[in-house]
N, CA, C and O atoms as CSV, one atom per row, in Angstrom:
chain,resi,resn,atom,element,x,y,z
A,1,MET,N,N,46.587,23.226,-29.742
A,1,MET,CA,C,47.441,22.187,-30.239
A,1,MET,C,C,46.639,20.943,-30.597
A,1,MET,O,O,47.010,20.208,-31.512
A,2,ALA,N,N,45.564,20.707,-29.898
A,2,ALA,CA,C,44.765,19.512,-30.158
A,2,ALA,C,C,44.076,19.575,-31.519
A,2,ALA,O,O,43.763,18.536,-32.100
A,3,LEU,N,N,43.839,20.771,-32.028
A,3,LEU,CA,C,43.157,20.901,-33.313
A,3,LEU,C,C,44.092,20.751,-34.505
A,3,LEU,O,O,43.621,20.541,-35.623
A,4,ILE,N,N,45.394,20.853,-34.300
A,4,ILE,CA,C,46.335,20.779,-35.423
A,4,ILE,C,C,46.289,19.414,-36.120
A,4,ILE,O,O,46.218,19.379,-37.348
A,5,PRO,N,N,46.326,18.293,-35.395
A,5,PRO,CA,C,46.241,17.013,-36.109
A,5,PRO,C,C,44.918,16.835,-36.858
A,5,PRO,O,O,44.871,16.206,-37.916
A,6,LEU,N,N,43.866,17.385,-36.306
A,6,LEU,CA,C,42.545,17.234,-36.915
A,6,LEU,C,C,42.336,18.185,-38.093
A,6,LEU,O,O,41.824,17.772,-39.134
A,7,LEU,N,N,42.730,19.459,-37.941
A,7,LEU,CA,C,42.451,20.477,-38.947
A,7,LEU,C,C,43.693,21.016,-39.654
A,7,LEU,O,O,43.574,21.830,-40.570
A,8,GLY,N,N,44.864,20.583,-39.250
A,8,GLY,CA,C,46.083,21.086,-39.864
A,8,GLY,C,C,46.321,22.539,-39.480
A,8,GLY,O,O,46.111,22.932,-38.333
A,9,LEU,N,N,46.763,23.334,-40.455
A,9,LEU,CA,C,47.084,24.731,-40.197
A,9,LEU,C,C,45.850,25.565,-39.836
A,9,LEU,O,O,45.979,26.651,-39.272
A,10,VAL,N,N,44.666,25.063,-40.158
A,10,VAL,CA,C,43.428,25.771,-39.824
A,10,VAL,C,C,43.112,25.633,-38.330
A,10,VAL,O,O,42.379,26.449,-37.771
A,11,GLY,N,N,43.660,24.610,-37.694
A,11,GLY,CA,C,43.392,24.369,-36.282
A,11,GLY,C,C,43.698,25.545,-35.372
A,11,GLY,O,O,42.854,25.905,-34.552
A,12,PRO,N,N,44.882,26.168,-35.481
A,12,PRO,CA,C,45.164,27.325,-34.628
A,12,PRO,C,C,44.202,28.496,-34.874
A,12,PRO,O,O,43.843,29.212,-33.940
A,13,ALA,N,N,43.793,28.684,-36.118
A,13,ALA,CA,C,42.848,29.772,-36.397
A,13,ALA,C,C,41.502,29.490,-35.745
A,13,ALA,O,O,40.873,30.392,-35.192
A,14,ALA,N,N,41.065,28.251,-35.811
A,14,ALA,CA,C,39.798,27.886,-35.169
A,14,ALA,C,C,39.899,28.049,-33.651
A,14,ALA,O,O,38.972,28.542,-33.009
A,15,ALA,N,N,41.037,27.628,-33.083
A,15,ALA,CA,C,41.240,27.781,-31.643
A,15,ALA,C,C,41.283,29.251,-31.252
A,15,ALA,O,O,40.722,29.642,-30.229
A,16,PHE,N,N,41.952,30.072,-32.070
A,16,PHE,CA,C,42.025,31.510,-31.815
A,16,PHE,C,C,40.631,32.130,-31.831
A,16,PHE,O,O,40.299,32.961,-30.986
A,17,LEU,N,N,39.828,31.718,-32.794
A,17,LEU,CA,C,38.461,32.225,-32.908
A,17,LEU,C,C,37.646,31.861,-31.663
A,17,LEU,O,O,36.916,32.693,-31.124
A,18,CYS,N,N,37.776,30.623,-31.218
A,18,CYS,CA,C,37.052,30.199,-30.012
A,18,CYS,C,C,37.546,30.948,-28.776
A,18,CYS,O,O,36.745,31.393,-27.954
A,19,ALA,N,N,38.861,31.087,-28.649
A,19,ALA,CA,C,39.426,31.784,-27.491
A,19,ALA,C,C,38.990,33.242,-27.459
A,19,ALA,O,O,38.659,33.775,-26.400
A,20,GLU,N,N,38.991,33.878,-28.613
A,20,GLU,CA,C,38.591,35.280,-28.660
A,20,GLU,C,C,37.115,35.444,-28.287
A,20,GLU,O,O,36.743,36.411,-27.622
A,21,THR,N,N,36.297,34.515,-28.710
A,21,THR,CA,C,34.882,34.549,-28.358
A,21,THR,C,C,34.697,34.445,-26.848
A,21,THR,O,O,33.891,35.169,-26.264
A,22,VAL,N,N,35.441,33.550,-26.226
A,22,VAL,CA,C,35.363,33.395,-24.771
A,22,VAL,C,C,35.839,34.662,-24.066
A,22,VAL,O,O,35.203,35.112,-23.113
A,23,ILE,N,N,36.940,35.236,-24.518
A,23,ILE,CA,C,37.478,36.442,-23.885
A,23,ILE,C,C,36.488,37.602,-23.968
A,23,ILE,O,O,36.258,38.301,-22.981
A,24,VAL,N,N,35.906,37.804,-25.145
A,24,VAL,CA,C,34.950,38.900,-25.308
A,24,VAL,C,C,33.719,38.664,-24.434
A,24,VAL,O,O,33.173,39.608,-23.863
A,25,THR,N,N,33.288,37.436,-24.331
A,25,THR,CA,C,32.140,37.125,-23.477
A,25,THR,C,C,32.457,37.439,-22.020
A,25,THR,O,O,31.622,37.998,-21.309
A,26,ILE,N,N,33.652,37.085,-21.575
A,26,ILE,CA,C,34.057,37.387,-20.188
A,26,ILE,C,C,34.092,38.898,-19.967
A,26,ILE,O,O,33.618,39.389,-18.942
A,27,TRP,N,N,34.651,39.631,-20.923
A,27,TRP,CA,C,34.678,41.091,-20.799
A,27,TRP,C,C,33.265,41.661,-20.691
A,27,TRP,O,O,32.996,42.550,-19.882
A,28,MET,N,N,32.384,41.138,-21.511
A,28,MET,CA,C,31.010,41.658,-21.505
A,28,MET,C,C,30.316,41.378,-20.179
A,28,MET,O,O,29.553,42.211,-19.690
A,29,VAL,N,N,30.571,40.224,-19.601
A,29,VAL,CA,C,29.985,39.907,-18.292
A,29,VAL,C,C,30.525,40.879,-17.247
A,29,VAL,O,O,29.766,41.396,-16.427
A,30,GLN,N,N,31.825,41.128,-17.275
A,30,GLN,CA,C,32.420,42.058,-16.316
A,30,GLN,C,C,31.867,43.476,-16.500
A,30,GLN,O,O,31.573,44.164,-15.522
A,31,LEU,N,N,31.728,43.908,-17.755
A,31,LEU,CA,C,31.162,45.233,-18.012
A,31,LEU,C,C,29.710,45.324,-17.558
A,31,LEU,O,O,29.283,46.357,-17.042
A,32,ALA,N,N,28.959,44.259,-17.746
A,32,ALA,CA,C,27.561,44.249,-17.304
A,32,ALA,C,C,27.480,44.395,-15.785
A,32,ALA,O,O,26.580,45.057,-15.268
A,33,ARG,N,N,28.412,43.782,-15.080
A,33,ARG,CA,C,28.452,43.913,-13.612
A,33,ARG,C,C,28.722,45.352,-13.190
A,33,ARG,O,O,28.297,45.790,-12.121
A,34,LEU,N,N,29.447,46.090,-14.062
A,34,LEU,CA,C,29.743,47.493,-13.770
A,34,LEU,C,C,28.653,48.434,-14.273
A,34,LEU,O,O,28.749,49.648,-14.090
A,35,GLY,N,N,27.621,47.884,-14.903
A,35,GLY,CA,C,26.509,48.696,-15.366
A,35,GLY,C,C,26.567,49.091,-16.832
A,35,GLY,O,O,25.738,49.881,-17.283
A,36,PHE,N,N,27.513,48.571,-17.579
A,36,PHE,CA,C,27.631,48.863,-19.009
A,36,PHE,C,C,27.129,47.661,-19.800
A,36,PHE,O,O,27.865,46.701,-20.027
A,37,ARG,N,N,25.872,47.727,-20.215
A,37,ARG,CA,C,25.267,46.603,-20.930
A,37,ARG,C,C,25.553,46.701,-22.425
A,37,ARG,O,O,25.508,47.780,-23.016
A,38,ALA,N,N,25.844,45.566,-23.011
A,38,ALA,CA,C,26.050,45.485,-24.460
A,38,ALA,C,C,25.533,44.124,-24.915
A,38,ALA,O,O,25.663,43.122,-24.211
A,39,LYS,N,N,24.952,44.115,-26.091
A,39,LYS,CA,C,24.475,42.851,-26.638
A,39,LYS,C,C,25.650,42.119,-27.282
A,39,LYS,O,O,26.443,42.725,-28.003
A,40,LEU,N,N,25.759,40.830,-27.025
A,40,LEU,CA,C,26.846,40.030,-27.567
A,40,LEU,C,C,26.883,40.097,-29.087
A,40,LEU,O,O,27.957,40.174,-29.684
A,41,SER,N,N,25.710,40.068,-29.712
A,41,SER,CA,C,25.660,40.094,-31.177
A,41,SER,C,C,26.209,41.406,-31.742
A,41,SER,O,O,26.740,41.420,-32.853
A,42,ASP,N,N,26.091,42.491,-31.008
A,42,ASP,CA,C,26.622,43.783,-31.465
A,42,ASP,C,C,28.144,43.856,-31.341
A,42,ASP,O,O,28.796,44.587,-32.086
A,43,VAL,N,N,28.700,43.107,-30.412
A,43,VAL,CA,C,30.126,43.196,-30.130
A,43,VAL,C,C,30.934,42.117,-30.848
A,43,VAL,O,O,32.034,42.392,-31.329
A,44,ILE,N,N,30.414,40.914,-30.925
A,44,ILE,CA,C,31.215,39.769,-31.354
A,44,ILE,C,C,31.310,39.603,-32.865
A,44,ILE,O,O,32.222,38.926,-33.341
A,45,TRP,N,N,30.417,40.185,-33.624
A,45,TRP,CA,C,30.402,39.882,-35.058
A,45,TRP,C,C,31.643,40.368,-35.792
A,45,TRP,O,O,32.067,39.731,-36.756
A,46,ARG,N,N,32.227,41.459,-35.371
A,46,ARG,CA,C,33.426,41.962,-36.065
A,46,ARG,C,C,34.632,41.036,-35.865
A,46,ARG,O,O,35.233,40.612,-36.852
A,47,PRO,N,N,35.004,40.707,-34.620
A,47,PRO,CA,C,36.111,39.759,-34.448
A,47,PRO,C,C,35.800,38.379,-35.041
A,47,PRO,O,O,36.693,37.706,-35.555
A,48,PHE,N,N,34.549,37.969,-34.968
A,48,PHE,CA,C,34.164,36.683,-35.548
A,48,PHE,C,C,34.373,36.694,-37.059
A,48,PHE,O,O,34.907,35.738,-37.621
A,49,THR,N,N,33.952,37.773,-37.718
A,49,THR,CA,C,34.137,37.902,-39.165
A,49,THR,C,C,35.614,37.905,-39.530
A,49,THR,O,O,36.016,37.264,-40.501
A,50,ALA,N,N,36.423,38.620,-38.761
A,50,ALA,CA,C,37.868,38.643,-39.014
A,50,ALA,C,C,38.472,37.252,-38.814
A,50,ALA,O,O,39.347,36.839,-39.576
A,51,GLY,N,N,38.015,36.540,-37.807
A,51,GLY,CA,C,38.493,35.185,-37.578
A,51,GLY,C,C,38.115,34.233,-38.698
A,51,GLY,O,O,38.898,33.359,-39.073
A,52,VAL,N,N,36.913,34.404,-39.229
A,52,VAL,CA,C,36.485,33.581,-40.371
A,52,VAL,C,C,37.354,33.885,-41.592
A,52,VAL,O,O,37.760,32.971,-42.310
A,53,ALA,N,N,37.638,35.164,-41.826
A,53,ALA,CA,C,38.500,35.536,-42.958
A,53,ALA,C,C,39.890,34.927,-42.788
A,53,ALA,O,O,40.472,34.422,-43.748
A,54,MET,N,N,40.415,34.974,-41.578
A,54,MET,CA,C,41.714,34.374,-41.288
A,54,MET,C,C,41.682,32.869,-41.555
A,54,MET,O,O,42.603,32.319,-42.158
A,55,THR,N,N,40.631,32.221,-41.109
A,55,THR,CA,C,40.486,30.788,-41.306
A,55,THR,C,C,40.418,30.431,-42.786
A,55,THR,O,O,41.011,29.440,-43.212
A,56,LEU,N,N,39.711,31.221,-43.560
A,56,LEU,CA,C,39.605,30.953,-44.998
A,56,LEU,C,C,40.962,31.036,-45.698
A,56,LEU,O,O,41.264,30.227,-46.576
A,57,VAL,N,N,41.774,32.013,-45.307
A,57,VAL,CA,C,43.114,32.132,-45.897
A,57,VAL,C,C,43.934,30.886,-45.564
A,57,VAL,O,O,44.597,30.324,-46.435
A,58,LEU,N,N,43.887,30.460,-44.308
A,58,LEU,CA,C,44.652,29.285,-43.914
A,58,LEU,C,C,44.100,28.012,-44.545
A,58,LEU,O,O,44.860,27.121,-44.925
A,59,PHE,N,N,42.801,27.931,-44.653
A,59,PHE,CA,C,42.176,26.753,-45.270
A,59,PHE,C,C,42.579,26.633,-46.731
A,59,PHE,O,O,42.787,25.525,-47.226
A,60,ALA,N,N,42.691,27.747,-47.419
A,60,ALA,CA,C,43.084,27.734,-48.828
A,60,ALA,C,C,44.502,27.202,-49.011
A,60,ALA,O,O,44.829,26.665,-50.069
A,61,ALA,N,N,45.343,27.345,-47.996
A,61,ALA,CA,C,46.740,26.945,-48.109
A,61,ALA,C,C,47.038,25.604,-47.435
A,61,ALA,O,O,48.201,25.212,-47.345
A,62,ARG,N,N,46.036,24.911,-46.971
A,62,ARG,CA,C,46.310,23.721,-46.158
A,62,ARG,C,C,46.988,22.598,-46.915
A,62,ARG,O,O,47.699,21.806,-46.296
A,63,GLY,N,N,46.808,22.488,-48.214
A,63,GLY,CA,C,47.450,21.426,-48.972
A,63,GLY,C,C,48.767,21.835,-49.607
A,63,GLY,O,O,49.386,21.042,-50.316
A,64,ALA,N,N,49.200,23.058,-49.363
A,64,ALA,CA,C,50.411,23.590,-49.989
A,64,ALA,C,C,51.659,23.124,-49.238
A,64,ALA,O,O,51.580,22.484,-48.190
A,65,THR,N,N,52.804,23.468,-49.808
A,65,THR,CA,C,54.066,23.151,-49.139
A,65,THR,C,C,54.220,24.000,-47.877
A,65,THR,O,O,53.507,24.984,-47.682
A,66,LEU,N,N,55.155,23.603,-47.033
A,66,LEU,CA,C,55.357,24.309,-45.757
A,66,LEU,C,C,55.671,25.784,-45.965
A,66,LEU,O,O,55.166,26.636,-45.234
A,67,LEU,N,N,56.491,26.085,-46.944
A,67,LEU,CA,C,56.848,27.482,-47.200
A,67,LEU,C,C,55.611,28.314,-47.541
A,67,LEU,O,O,55.440,29.422,-47.033
A,68,TRP,N,N,54.759,27.773,-48.398
A,68,TRP,CA,C,53.526,28.487,-48.749
A,68,TRP,C,C,52.587,28.591,-47.548
A,68,TRP,O,O,51.899,29.598,-47.382
A,69,GLN,N,N,52.558,27.554,-46.714
A,69,GLN,CA,C,51.714,27.608,-45.519
A,69,GLN,C,C,52.194,28.677,-44.544
A,69,GLN,O,O,51.385,29.369,-43.927
A,70,LEU,N,N,53.510,28.809,-44.408
A,70,LEU,CA,C,54.039,29.867,-43.536
A,70,LEU,C,C,53.699,31.249,-44.088
A,70,LEU,O,O,53.346,32.156,-43.335
A,71,GLY,N,N,53.808,31.401,-45.406
A,71,GLY,CA,C,53.408,32.665,-46.023
A,71,GLY,C,C,51.928,32.933,-45.822
A,71,GLY,O,O,51.522,34.067,-45.568
A,72,ALA,N,N,51.126,31.884,-45.938
A,72,ALA,CA,C,49.679,32.030,-45.728
A,72,ALA,C,C,49.377,32.404,-44.279
A,72,ALA,O,O,48.444,33.161,-44.014
A,73,ALA,N,N,50.162,31.877,-43.343
A,73,ALA,CA,C,49.960,32.229,-41.931
A,73,ALA,C,C,50.210,33.714,-41.707
A,73,ALA,O,O,49.444,34.382,-41.012
A,74,GLY,N,N,51.291,34.231,-42.301
A,74,GLY,CA,C,51.555,35.669,-42.200
A,74,GLY,C,C,50.461,36.488,-42.860
A,74,GLY,O,O,50.017,37.501,-42.320
A,75,LEU,N,N,50.030,36.041,-44.034
A,75,LEU,CA,C,48.943,36.734,-44.732
A,75,LEU,C,C,47.660,36.690,-43.918
A,75,LEU,O,O,46.909,37.665,-43.889
A,76,ALA,N,N,47.404,35.569,-43.257
A,76,ALA,CA,C,46.184,35.435,-42.456
A,76,ALA,C,C,46.156,36.446,-41.316
A,76,ALA,O,O,45.103,37.004,-41.005
A,77,VAL,N,N,47.301,36.684,-40.695
A,77,VAL,CA,C,47.378,37.683,-39.614
A,77,VAL,C,C,47.084,39.075,-40.172
A,77,VAL,O,O,46.364,39.863,-39.558
A,78,VAL,N,N,47.651,39.366,-41.343
A,78,VAL,CA,C,47.404,40.668,-41.981
A,78,VAL,C,C,45.934,40.808,-42.348
A,78,VAL,O,O,45.334,41.859,-42.119
A,79,VAL,N,N,45.349,39.755,-42.916
A,79,VAL,CA,C,43.926,39.787,-43.285
A,79,VAL,C,C,43.073,40.013,-42.040
A,79,VAL,O,O,42.126,40.799,-42.067
A,80,TYR,N,N,43.407,39.329,-40.960
A,80,TYR,CA,C,42.661,39.488,-39.713
A,80,TYR,C,C,42.676,40.952,-39.255
A,80,TYR,O,O,41.632,41.518,-38.933
A,81,ALA,N,N,43.854,41.549,-39.230
A,81,ALA,CA,C,43.977,42.947,-38.790
A,81,ALA,C,C,43.241,43.888,-39.736
A,81,ALA,O,O,42.559,44.809,-39.287
A,82,LEU,N,N,43.374,43.665,-41.037
A,82,LEU,CA,C,42.712,44.538,-42.012
A,82,LEU,C,C,41.189,44.449,-41.916
A,82,LEU,O,O,40.494,45.457,-42.039
A,83,VAL,N,N,40.679,43.248,-41.697
A,83,VAL,CA,C,39.219,43.103,-41.560
A,83,VAL,C,C,38.748,43.819,-40.301
A,83,VAL,O,O,37.717,44.491,-40.321
A,84,LEU,N,N,39.491,43.681,-39.208
A,84,LEU,CA,C,39.112,44.397,-37.980
A,84,LEU,C,C,39.094,45.906,-38.218
A,84,LEU,O,O,38.178,46.595,-37.770
A,85,LEU,N,N,40.094,46.413,-38.913
A,85,LEU,CA,C,40.144,47.853,-39.186
A,85,LEU,C,C,39.052,48.269,-40.160
A,85,LEU,O,O,38.427,49.314,-39.979
A,86,ALA,N,N,38.817,47.465,-41.189
A,86,ALA,CA,C,37.797,47.807,-42.190
A,86,ALA,C,C,36.396,47.832,-41.578
A,86,ALA,O,O,35.550,48.621,-41.999
A,87,LEU,N,N,36.152,46.991,-40.606
A,87,LEU,CA,C,34.839,46.948,-39.956
A,87,LEU,C,C,34.715,47.958,-38.827
A,87,LEU,O,O,33.712,47.982,-38.113
A,88,LYS,N,N,35.737,48.793,-38.667
A,88,LYS,CA,C,35.756,49.839,-37.632
A,88,LYS,C,C,35.499,49.252,-36.243
A,88,LYS,O,O,34.635,49.710,-35.495
A,89,THR,N,N,36.283,48.223,-35.934
A,89,THR,CA,C,36.149,47.532,-34.661
A,89,THR,C,C,36.600,48.409,-33.505
A,89,THR,O,O,36.061,48.321,-32.402
A,90,PHE,N,N,37.588,49.253,-33.760
A,90,PHE,CA,C,38.191,50.042,-32.689
A,90,PHE,C,C,37.752,51.494,-32.755
A,90,PHE,O,O,37.624,52.070,-33.836
A,91,SER,N,N,37.524,52.075,-31.591
A,91,SER,CA,C,37.175,53.491,-31.524
A,91,SER,C,C,38.421,54.337,-31.751
A,91,SER,O,O,39.541,53.828,-31.733
A,92,VAL,N,N,38.215,55.630,-31.964
A,92,VAL,CA,C,39.334,56.550,-32.153
A,92,VAL,C,C,40.228,56.544,-30.910
A,92,VAL,O,O,41.452,56.584,-31.026
A,93,GLU,N,N,39.630,56.495,-29.749
A,93,GLU,CA,C,40.404,56.477,-28.509
A,93,GLU,C,C,41.238,55.201,-28.396
A,93,GLU,O,O,42.388,55.250,-27.959
A,94,GLU,N,N,40.666,54.063,-28.785
A,94,GLU,CA,C,41.419,52.806,-28.735
A,94,GLU,C,C,42.598,52.828,-29.703
A,94,GLU,O,O,43.678,52.336,-29.377
A,95,VAL,N,N,42.399,53.390,-30.882
A,95,VAL,CA,C,43.484,53.509,-31.858
A,95,VAL,C,C,44.583,54.414,-31.308
A,95,VAL,O,O,45.768,54.127,-31.478
A,96,ARG,N,N,44.195,55.499,-30.655
A,96,ARG,CA,C,45.169,56.411,-30.058
A,96,ARG,C,C,45.986,55.695,-28.978
A,96,ARG,O,O,47.204,55.863,-28.906
A,97,HIS,N,N,45.320,54.901,-28.143
A,97,HIS,CA,C,46.026,54.145,-27.109
A,97,HIS,C,C,46.981,53.121,-27.729
A,97,HIS,O,O,48.082,52.913,-27.217
A,98,ALA,N,N,46.572,52.494,-28.809
A,98,ALA,CA,C,47.437,51.521,-29.486
A,98,ALA,C,C,48.676,52.214,-30.051
A,98,ALA,O,O,49.784,51.684,-29.963
A,99,ARG,N,N,48.485,53.388,-30.624
A,99,ARG,CA,C,49.632,54.134,-31.160
A,99,ARG,C,C,50.600,54.515,-30.048
A,99,ARG,O,O,51.816,54.447,-30.228
A,100,GLU,N,N,50.064,54.913,-28.904
A,100,GLU,CA,C,50.928,55.236,-27.767
A,100,GLU,C,C,51.708,54.001,-27.335
A,100,GLU,O,O,52.895,54.089,-27.023
A,101,GLY,N,N,51.047,52.862,-27.317
A,101,GLY,CA,C,51.709,51.620,-26.938
A,101,GLY,C,C,52.793,51.234,-27.927
A,101,GLY,O,O,53.866,50.782,-27.530
A,102,LEU,N,N,52.520,51.408,-29.206
A,102,LEU,CA,C,53.513,51.092,-30.233
A,102,LEU,C,C,54.703,52.046,-30.161
A,102,LEU,O,O,55.836,51.649,-30.433
A,103,ALA,N,N,54.449,53.300,-29.797
A,103,ALA,CA,C,55.537,54.265,-29.650
A,103,ALA,C,C,56.470,53.835,-28.513
A,103,ALA,O,O,57.671,54.098,-28.564
A,104,PHE,N,N,55.931,53.189,-27.511
A,104,PHE,CA,C,56.736,52.686,-26.395
A,104,PHE,C,C,57.541,51.461,-26.813
A,104,PHE,O,O,58.636,51.239,-26.295
A,105,PHE,N,N,57.023,50.669,-27.730
A,105,PHE,CA,C,57.618,49.387,-28.097
A,105,PHE,C,C,59.012,49.529,-28.701
A,105,PHE,O,O,59.919,48.781,-28.337
A,106,SER,N,N,59.194,50.466,-29.606
A,106,SER,CA,C,60.470,50.619,-30.297
A,106,SER,C,C,61.619,50.941,-29.330
A,106,SER,O,O,62.643,50.260,-29.381
A,107,PRO,N,N,61.498,51.938,-28.459
A,107,PRO,CA,C,62.587,52.184,-27.491
A,107,PRO,C,C,62.798,51.004,-26.538
A,107,PRO,O,O,63.924,50.749,-26.111
A,108,PHE,N,N,61.747,50.300,-26.211
A,108,PHE,CA,C,61.844,49.133,-25.337
A,108,PHE,C,C,62.710,48.052,-25.986
A,108,PHE,O,O,63.586,47.482,-25.336
A,109,VAL,N,N,62.465,47.772,-27.266
A,109,VAL,CA,C,63.259,46.778,-27.998
A,109,VAL,C,C,64.706,47.240,-28.117
A,109,VAL,O,O,65.625,46.438,-27.948
A,110,ALA,N,N,64.922,48.521,-28.406
A,110,ALA,CA,C,66.282,49.057,-28.517
A,110,ALA,C,C,67.030,48.911,-27.194
A,110,ALA,O,O,68.210,48.562,-27.183
A,111,SER,N,N,66.359,49.172,-26.099
A,111,SER,CA,C,66.964,49.046,-24.780
A,111,SER,C,C,67.383,47.602,-24.517
A,111,SER,O,O,68.490,47.360,-24.035
A,112,TRP,N,N,66.523,46.654,-24.823
A,112,TRP,CA,C,66.848,45.246,-24.610
A,112,TRP,C,C,67.946,44.790,-25.552
A,112,TRP,O,O,68.774,43.963,-25.172
A,113,ALA,N,N,67.974,45.306,-26.764
A,113,ALA,CA,C,69.027,44.940,-27.711
A,113,ALA,C,C,70.395,45.383,-27.173
A,113,ALA,O,O,71.377,44.650,-27.284
A,114,LYS,N,N,70.450,46.584,-26.591
A,114,LYS,CA,C,71.706,47.070,-25.996
A,114,LYS,C,C,72.144,46.175,-24.846
A,114,LYS,O,O,73.325,45.850,-24.718
A,115,LYS,N,N,71.183,45.777,-24.007
A,115,LYS,CA,C,71.503,44.914,-22.874
A,115,LYS,C,C,72.019,43.559,-23.357
A,115,LYS,O,O,72.961,43.012,-22.783
A,116,LEU,N,N,71.408,43.022,-24.403
A,116,LEU,CA,C,71.849,41.739,-24.932
A,116,LEU,C,C,73.241,41.816,-25.540
A,116,LEU,O,O,74.032,40.881,-25.417
A,117,LYS,N,N,73.536,42.931,-26.193
A,117,LYS,CA,C,74.870,43.118,-26.789
A,117,LYS,C,C,75.928,43.203,-25.718
A,117,LYS,O,O,77.022,42.665,-25.893
A,118,ARG,N,N,75.634,43.868,-24.607
A,118,ARG,CA,C,76.591,43.994,-23.507
A,118,ARG,C,C,76.865,42.652,-22.861
A,118,ARG,O,O,77.993,42.369,-22.459
A,119,ASN,N,N,75.836,41.825,-22.760
A,119,ASN,CA,C,75.969,40.539,-22.080
A,119,ASN,C,C,76.584,39.464,-22.965
A,119,ASN,O,O,76.956,38.406,-22.457
A,120,SER,N,N,76.703,39.689,-24.248
A,120,SER,CA,C,77.241,38.634,-25.106
A,120,SER,C,C,78.667,38.880,-25.521
A,120,SER,O,O,79.248,38.071,-26.245
């Protein structure tokens, strides 16, 4: 939130990029403690590149109207995901786990929708 007044719509993307860098670094430290060594430069460049692409999309829309900025925000999320996939950030096993998780999501939402309808 502190970056929004300074950078506008680009602020959240910059904060996201910094947060993701910290999270990956923490994971790598934990993995190193378990005996799985990885070089930071080998792991971080893909999410960093995707974050830069996301930032560029938002930066391009910073002077636009609110409606265009909201559209750019949605596009930035799509660009981020596509860059991660294009750079083969995820292993086949990770993609399989994500698909299993997404398969769980739809029935979960349907279940909550039924509960909300009953309560209203």
